[in-house]
C-alpha positions in Angstrom: 0.4 -0.3 0.2 1.7 3.6 -0.7 1.7 6.2 1.3 0.1 9.2 -0.5 1.8 12.8 1.0 0.5 15.0 -2.7 -1.2 13.4 -4.8 0.5 15.5 -8.0 3.9 13.9 -6.8 2.0 10.3 -7.2 0.6 10.9 -10.2 4.1 12.2 -11.5 5.8 9.0 -10.0 2.7 6.3 -12.0 3.4 8.1 -15.1 7.5 8.3 -14.9 7.0 4.7 -13.8 4.8 3.4 -16.5 6.8 5.1 -19.1 10.1 3.9 -17.7 8.3 0.2 -17.9 7.8 0.7 -21.5 3.9 0.5 -20.4 1.0 0.8 -23.1 -1.6 1.1 -20.6 -2.2 2.4 -17.0 -5.3 0.9 -15.4 -7.1 2.8 -12.1 -9.6 -0.4 -10.7 -11.3 0.4 -7.6 -11.8 -3.0 -5.6 -14.0 -2.7 -1.5 -11.8 -1.6 -0.1 -8.6 -0.5 -1.3 -7.7 0.5 -5.4 -5.0 -1.4 -7.7 -2.8 0.0 -10.4 -1.7 -1.9 -12.8 0.0 -1.3 -16.3 -0.5 -3.0 -19.7 2.9 -4.5 -21.1 2.7 -6.3 -24.1 -0.4 -8.4 -23.6 0.2 -9.0 -20.0 -2.0 -6.5 -17.5 0.6 -6.8 -14.4 -0.2 -5.4 -10.7 1.6 -2.2 -9.9 0.2 -0.2 -6.8 -2.0 -0.4 -4.6 -4.3 2.5 -2.6 -6.6 3.7 0.0 -9.7 4.3 -1.5 -9.7 8.6 -0.7 -6.9 8.5 -2.6 -7.5 6.7 -5.6 -10.5 9.6 -5.9 -8.2 11.7 -5.3 -6.1 11.1 -7.9 -8.6 10.1 -10.8 -9.9 13.9 -9.9 -6.6 14.6 -10.7 -6.3 13.2 -14.1 -9.9 14.3 -15.2 -8.6 18.1 -14.3 -5.4 18.2 -16.1 -7.2 16.0 -19.0 -9.7 19.3 -19.0 -12.8 16.8 -17.6 -15.3 17.2 -15.7 -14.4 16.6 -12.2 -18.3 16.7 -10.5 -20.0 14.6 -13.5 -19.2 10.4 -12.0 -22.3 8.9 -13.2 -21.0 8.9 -16.8 -18.2 8.2 -19.3 -16.1 10.7 -20.2 -13.0 11.0 -22.3 -9.9 13.4 -22.3 -6.4 14.1 -23.3 -3.5 15.9 -22.3 0.1 16.3 -23.0 2.7 14.9 -20.8 6.4 16.0 -20.2 8.7 13.0 -19.4 12.2 13.6 -19.2 13.0 15.2 -23.2 9.8 13.6 -24.7 6.8 14.5 -24.9 4.0 11.7 -23.9 -0.3 12.0 -25.0 -2.9 10.8 -22.7 -5.9 9.5 -23.1 -7.7 9.3 -20.5 -11.3 7.3 -20.3 -13.4 6.5 -17.7 -16.6 4.3 -16.6 -18.7 4.3 -13.6 -18.0 1.2 -11.7 -20.1 -0.9 -8.5 -17.5 1.1 -6.1 -15.9 4.6 -7.6 -14.7 5.3 -11.1 -12.4 3.1 -12.9 -10.1 4.8 -15.4 -7.5 3.9 -18.3 -4.6 6.1 -19.1 -3.6 5.3 -22.9 0.3 6.1 -23.2 1.3 7.2 -26.4 5.0 8.4 -27.1 5.7 10.4 -29.3 9.2 9.0 -30.2 7.0 5.2 -30.5 5.9 7.4 -33.8 6.9 4.3 -36.2 8.4 4.9 -39.7 6.8 4.6 -42.9 9.0 1.4 -43.9 8.6 -0.3 -40.9 4.5 0.1 -40.5 3.9 -3.5 -41.5 6.5 -7.0 -40.3 6.6 -7.4 -43.5 8.5 -4.6 -45.9 6.4 -5.4 -49.0 3.1 -4.5 -47.1 4.5 -1.0 -46.1 5.3 -0.3 -49.5 2.3 -1.2 -50.5 0.2 1.1 -48.0 2.6 3.9 -48.5 1.6 3.7 -52.0 -2.4 4.5 -51.4 -1.8 8.1 -50.4 -0.6 8.4 -53.7 -4.1 8.4 -54.9 -5.2 12.1 -55.8 -9.4 11.3 -54.2 -11.4 8.8 -52.4 -11.9 6.6 -49.3 -9.3 4.1 -47.5 -10.6 2.8 -44.6 -8.6 1.1 -41.9 -10.0 -1.0 -39.8 -9.5 -3.6 -36.1 -10.3 -3.3 -33.0 -9.2 -0.9 -30.1 -5.2 -1.5 -29.4 -4.5 -2.7 -33.0 -2.3 0.3 -33.8 -4.4 2.3 -36.2 -3.6 5.4 -34.5 -0.1 4.9 -34.6 -0.3 3.7 -38.5 -2.3 6.7 -39.8 0.0 8.9 -38.6 3.2 7.4 -39.3 1.5 7.6 -43.3 0.1 11.2 -42.7 4.1 12.1 -41.4 5.2 10.3 -44.7 3.1 12.5 -47.1 2.9 15.4 -45.3 6.5 16.2 -45.3 7.9 14.4 -48.2 5.1 15.4 -50.9 4.2 18.9 -49.1 0.3 17.8 -48.9 -2.3 20.1 -46.4 -3.1 17.2 -44.2 -6.1 18.0 -41.4 -7.4 15.4 -38.8 -10.7 15.5 -37.0 -10.4 13.3 -33.8 -12.2 12.7 -30.7 -9.8 12.8 -28.7 -6.8 14.0 -30.2 -4.2 11.1 -29.6 -1.0 11.9 -30.7 -0.1 15.2 -30.9 1.6 16.2 -34.3 3.2 19.0 -36.1 3.0 18.0 -39.0 -0.4 18.0 -39.4 -3.3 20.3 -38.7 -5.3 18.7 -35.9 -8.8 19.5 -34.9 -10.4 18.8 -32.2 -14.4 17.3 -31.7 -16.1 19.4 -29.3 -19.9 18.5 -29.1 -20.4 21.3 -26.9 -19.0 23.9 -29.2 -21.0 22.2 -31.9 -18.1 20.8 -33.8 -19.4 17.1 -34.0 -17.7 15.0 -36.5 -19.8 15.9 -39.5 -20.0 19.5 -38.8 -16.5 19.4 -38.5 -15.7 17.8 -41.6 -17.5 20.6 -43.1 -15.8 23.3 -41.9 -12.7 21.2 -43.1 -13.7 21.1 -46.8 -13.6 24.8 -46.3 -10.3 25.0 -45.3 -8.3 23.5 -48.8 -6.7 20.0 -47.3 -5.6 17.3 -50.4 -6.2 15.2 -47.5 -8.9 14.4 -44.5 -7.9 12.1 -41.8 -11.7 11.2 -39.7 -11.1 9.6 -36.4 -13.9 7.1 -37.1 -17.0 6.6 -38.8 -19.4 6.1 -36.1 -22.5 6.8 -37.5 -24.5 7.3 -40.8 -24.5 10.8 -40.8 -21.0 10.7 -40.6 -20.4 8.1 -43.5 -22.2 10.0 -46.0 -19.4 13.5 -45.0 -16.5 11.4 -45.5 -18.0 10.3 -48.9 -19.4 13.4 -49.9 -15.5 14.7 -49.0 -13.8 11.9 -51.5 -16.5 12.7 -54.1 -15.5 15.8 -54.5 -11.5 15.3 -54.7 -10.1 14.9 -51.4 -8.3 11.7 -50.3 -9.8 10.7 -47.2 -8.5 8.2 -44.2 -10.6 6.9 -41.5 -11.5 3.8 -39.4 -14.2 1.6 -38.6 -14.3 -1.3 -35.9 -15.0 -4.4 -37.6 -13.4 -8.0 -38.0 -12.1 -8.0 -41.4 -11.3 -5.7 -44.2 -14.5 -7.1 -45.8 -16.6 -6.0 -42.6 -16.0 -2.5 -43.6 -18.1 -2.6 -47.0 -21.2 -4.2 -45.1 -21.2 -1.6 -42.8 -21.0 0.9 -45.0 -24.1 -0.6 -46.3 -25.8 -0.9 -42.8 -25.4 2.7 -42.6 -27.4 3.5 -46.2 -24.6 4.6 -48.4 -25.6 4.1 -52.1 -23.8 1.1 -53.8 -22.8 4.1 -56.8 -20.8 6.1 -54.3 -19.4 3.3 -52.5 -17.6 1.9 -56.0 -16.4 5.2 -56.8 -15.2 6.3 -53.6 -13.7 3.6 -52.0 -9.9 2.7 -52.9 -8.7 0.3 -50.2 -9.8 -1.3 -47.2 -7.1 -2.7 -44.6 -7.8 -4.7 -41.5 -4.4 -5.1 -38.7 -3.5 -6.8 -35.9 -0.6 -6.5 -33.2 1.4 -9.5 -32.4 3.5 -10.8 -29.7 6.7 -11.4 -32.0 9.2 -14.7 -30.5 11.9 -12.8 -28.4 15.9 -13.8 -29.3 16.4 -13.5 -25.5 13.9 -15.4 -23.8 12.0 -19.6 -24.4 8.5 -19.2 -24.6 7.2 -16.7 -22.0 9.2 -13.8 -21.1 9.2 -12.8 -17.6 7.8 -8.7 -17.1 11.8 -7.5 -16.4 12.2 -8.4 -19.9 9.3 -6.1 -21.5 11.6 -3.0 -20.5 12.5 -2.9 -24.7 8.9 -1.7 -24.5 7.2 -2.3 -27.8 9.7 -3.7 -29.9 8.4 -7.5 -29.5 5.1 -6.4 -31.2 4.4 -6.2 -35.0 1.1 -5.7 -37.1 0.3 -7.7 -39.9 -2.2 -6.1 -42.7 -5.1 -8.0 -44.5 -5.3 -5.1 -47.7 -8.8 -5.0 -50.0 -7.7 -3.0 -52.8 -8.0 -3.4 -57.0 -9.3 -6.3 -58.3 -9.4 -8.1 -55.1 -12.6 -4.8 -53.8 -13.3 -5.5 -56.8 -14.2 -8.8 -56.2 -15.5 -8.2 -52.8 -17.8 -5.2 -53.4 -19.6 -7.7 -56.7 -19.8 -10.6 -53.9 -21.4 -7.7 -51.8 -23.8 -7.0 -53.9 -24.4 -10.6 -54.8 -23.0 -10.8 -57.8 -20.7 -13.5 -57.2 -19.6 -15.9 -55.5 -17.3 -16.1 -52.3 -13.5 -14.4 -53.0 -10.5 -15.4 -51.3 -8.2 -13.0 -51.0 -4.8 -12.7 -49.0 -6.5 -12.6 -45.4 -4.8 -11.8 -41.7 -4.8 -15.5 -41.4 -2.5 -16.2 -44.3 0.0 -13.3 -42.4 0.0 -14.5 -39.4 0.8 -18.0 -40.4 3.6 -16.8 -43.1 4.8 -14.7 -39.7 5.0 -18.1 -37.3 6.4 -20.5 -40.4 8.8 -18.0 -40.8 9.3 -17.1 -36.7 8.5 -13.6 -36.4 5.1 -13.9 -34.6 4.6 -16.3 -31.2 2.3 -19.5 -32.1 -0.3 -18.5 -29.5 -0.8 -15.5 -32.0 -2.4 -17.7 -34.3 -4.7 -19.1 -31.4 -5.8 -15.7 -29.9 -6.1 -13.5 -33.5 -7.2 -16.4 -35.6 -9.3 -18.9 -33.7 -10.7 -16.8 -31.8 -12.5 -14.9 -35.0 -13.9 -18.1 -35.8 -11.7 -18.0 -39.0 
């Protein structure tokens, strides 16, 4: 049990410890008699500290205040973000609260700036990285990135956008809720419902700001989907994300939103699905000890499936009922290839393929 003298000092110590450990998330979990703080290191969620309940409430209030969230509101979920300076590096903190039985629960996602992946390292396989970067050469259209939370979609998007902004000199504007990775290479807009900046309203305003590329944090509803489609129809390249199991699922989601078939066929350039997989450790046999995770995220890599060109056309026809099921290189194939080459742990096949019902 930690003895707390200053909440500010406690918050600072927890953040520094998490960053030094290479943690990706901090979980503050209320319990009946105390509070548990856990760090996510790779795929493991490891206990780190225990706090008294009163100190936990003060700690959560401190983080909420720093992230410009409503301290008095504990009955509904909230989200916020702020930037933390650690040594000489800035780290973006994305904060989420959730009302729980005992008290509020909080999760803090750590997004260090130095973790921005070079474009040639976006994928575990270099040929896939080149294919993703080549998609940005299109002058207009819609590119959708899919995958579960924590699969690296944001990191992939920012790596690609940073590359095109600096090397091709194109005006890039993002619309996010919240802004996860502060960047000097793109113009970032924060969604703020209270101020009237919804995804839909923000997109309409961005279209008047002479953008070449627009990144929409997430297509969540019919209105956002329609606005993203219209933006791509008016001569802009639009990048966005969706939460679907695979690339094919994004097409069916657009249909569910009521998007016109002709507009989908005219605008959709590519759909990708990705997973962040554990790589084999050159130092440990089997499961690494928690101490081995000091190397941070270097033991994880992204694998992709990409629907574009003739593969995309075939799946669009399948979704319309004009052809039978079409097979293309899927995530299952990419993970199998990585395992066969000795890059990916065999347990990842069980985690991502068998559990997805493949």
